[in-house]
N, C-alpha and C positions, 0 to 999 in steps of 0.2 A: 494056393494062396496068391492073391494079386500082389505083384511087386512092380508097381508102375511109377515112373517118374516122368512127368511132363516138364519140359523146360520151355517156358512160355514168354514170348515177347508181348507185353500188354500195350504197345504203342505209345503215343505221346503222354497219355495219362487219363484222358476222358473216356468214359465207357463207349461213347459214340464212335470212337476211332479204334476200338478194339475189334479184332476179327471175330466172326461168329465161332470159328473153331476154338479160339482162345477162351471165349466166354463159356462155351460148352465144357471144355476141359476143366475150367475152374469150378463149374457147377458140379462136375463129377468127382472131384478130388476131396479127400478128407483133410489134407494138410496143405497150407500155403506157406512157402518159405521165401524170404527175400530181404533186401535192404529196406530199412524202415521207411525211407522216403517213398519207395515204390509200393510197399504193402499198405501204407496209409492212403494211397490213391484208390485202392480197391476194397478196403476193409468194409466200408459201408454197404457195398453191394454183396459181400459175402461174409456176413457177420457171424455165422454159425461155424465157420471153419476153425481148425486148430492152427495157430500161427507160429512159425519159427522166424524170429526177427533178429538180425544182427546189424551192426554199424559198418561204416566205411572201413576198408582194409581187412575185413573179416570174410572175404569171399570164399576162401578155401574151407573155413570152418562151416560156413553156411551150406556149401555144396555137400560137404561130407555129412552134415546132420540130415540134409534132405535125403541123401542116399541111404543112410542108416534107417530112417523112418520107412522108406520104401522097402528096404530089405526086411524090415519087421512086418511087412504086409499092408501098410497104408498106401493109399493112392495119393501121391504127393505132386504138388505143382511148385516149381521153383521159378519165380518171376523176375524178369528184367524189364526195364523200360525200353521202348523202341522194339528192336528185334534182338532176341537172345543170342543170335549168331553174329551180330555186329557189335563188337566191344561188349558183349554180354557174357552170360554164364555157360553157354552151350559147350564151348571148347573145354573149359575146366571140368565140367561134369563128365565129359567123355574121358578125360585124362584120369580123374579120380575113380571113375566107374569101373575101371579094370579090376579093382579090388572088390567089386560087387557084381559078379558075373550073372547073378540071378535077376538083377533089376533090369527091367525093360525101359530104356530111355527113348523118349520121343520128343523131338524138337518141334515146337509150333511157332511159326514165324509171326512177327508183328510189323507194324509200320515204323521204320527207323526214322530218326530225326531228319536225315537228308531228304527223305520223301515228304514227310509232313511239313517240314520247314519250307521246302521248295514250293509247295502248294500255296503257302501263305504269301510268298513273295511273287509268284507268277509261274514261270517255267524256266528256271535257270539251268536245269540239268537235262535239257533236251538233246545235247550232244555228249561226247565223251567227257567223263568227269572222274574225279577220285576223291576218296575220303581219307583224311589225315587227322589223327589225334595229336594235339599239342601237349598232351600229358606225358611227362618224362618219368613217370613213376616206374614203368616197366620197359620203356624204350628210351635209350640214351638220346639226349638232345642232338648229338652229332648225327645220328641216324635220321632223326626228324628233319634236320636241316637239309640233308641230302635229298630226302623225299620231296620236300617243298621245292628245292631248286630244280630237280629233274621234272617235276610235274608242271611247274611254271614254264620251263624251257620247252616242254612238249605242248604248251598251249591248252592244257586241261582246264576245265572249270574245276575249282577246288572247293570242297566242303570241309570245314574245320570243326572237329569235335573237341570238347574240353579246352576252349581257347584261353582260359585264364582262371586264376584262383588267387588267394591271398599270397601264396608263395610264388606264384608265376604271373605276377601282375604285368610284366613286360613281354610275355611270350607272344602275344598277338602282334605287338609292334615289331618284334624281331622277325616274325613270320612274314609280315607285310614287306619288310625291308628286303627279304630274300626274294619274294615274288616280284618286287619292283625292279629286280635285275633284268627281268624278261618282259614285264607287262607295263603298259602305259599307266600313268597316275590316274587317268580318267576312266579306267576300266570300272564298270559297275560292280558294286559289292552290296551285300545285304546281311542282316542278321535277324534272327528270331529268338526271343527270350521267353522261356517258360511255354514252350509249344503245347497247346491243348490244355493248359492249366490256368488257374486264376492269375491275372497279371500278365497275360500274354502280350507281347509287344514286338512289332516289326519295324525295321528301319531300312531305308535305301540310302546309299551314299556312293562315293567313289573309293577306289582303293587307297588313294592318298588320305582321304578323310578317315578311313577305317583305322589307320595307324594310331589315331588319338582316342579310340573307343575303349572303354573299360568293359571287359566281358568276363563272365564267370562260367562255372561248370554247367549251368542251365541254359547257356547260349549256344546256338549253332550259327556258324558264319559261312557265307557263300561268297566266293570271289569268282567273277566271270572270266572268260577268256577274251581273246581279241575280237570275237564276233558278238559278244554279249551286248545287249542294248536295253534301254529302258523304254517301254511302250505303255503309254497311259498309266504311268505310275507302277508298272510291273516289270520285274527283271526277267528278260527273255534271252535265251541262247538259241539262235535259229538252228533248225535241224538240216536245212539245205533244200527244202522243198521249193519248187518253182511256184511263184505266186502269179496266178492267172489274172 
């Protein structure tokens, strides 16, 4: 009996930016499980599948239901936006999967927001960079503060996930204040809202201007380092190549 669970990153949201491997796995599966926002992005392309849909904060239930369906013999796809291994469901599935030793778990990567958003802005991630989520739902804010401080001190380009919500309206401002301890106010910054979806919007600005921006969970923020510049309206961090 087939006991297969694919953990799939579907990319930003549009089918054009989904990998061929992810699309093939979704075609193969019997059941698609995911957060409602993400299953809504693909339901029209896979209308005949059986869907397991849960809301926010139900990640454990969702993963367990997917594992149970796979244990029963269905070929199941558990989807995350972006990449399932970057703030996605892959780790949780492996943790819960120890109770389902007969289920074959395969992670299929997708295009994470750092990469898809960077492409919209230009080439901000050409040199060393880091990803930091501003969500303190599972990581204490004190830990997030340390990571921001150390990353800025080390002159990393910083990409911020989950920069704001109704309950965290001032978190992006607080993050900028920490980074400004080490970076100039004129450092280029950018954001992309609803990457690859209806209403996509990109903005370029300075780190100082970024402090006053309202951002939500569907926004990805990019903050340059001391070398980052704006070239013809594009955010670019030089790699260090000699220009002949």
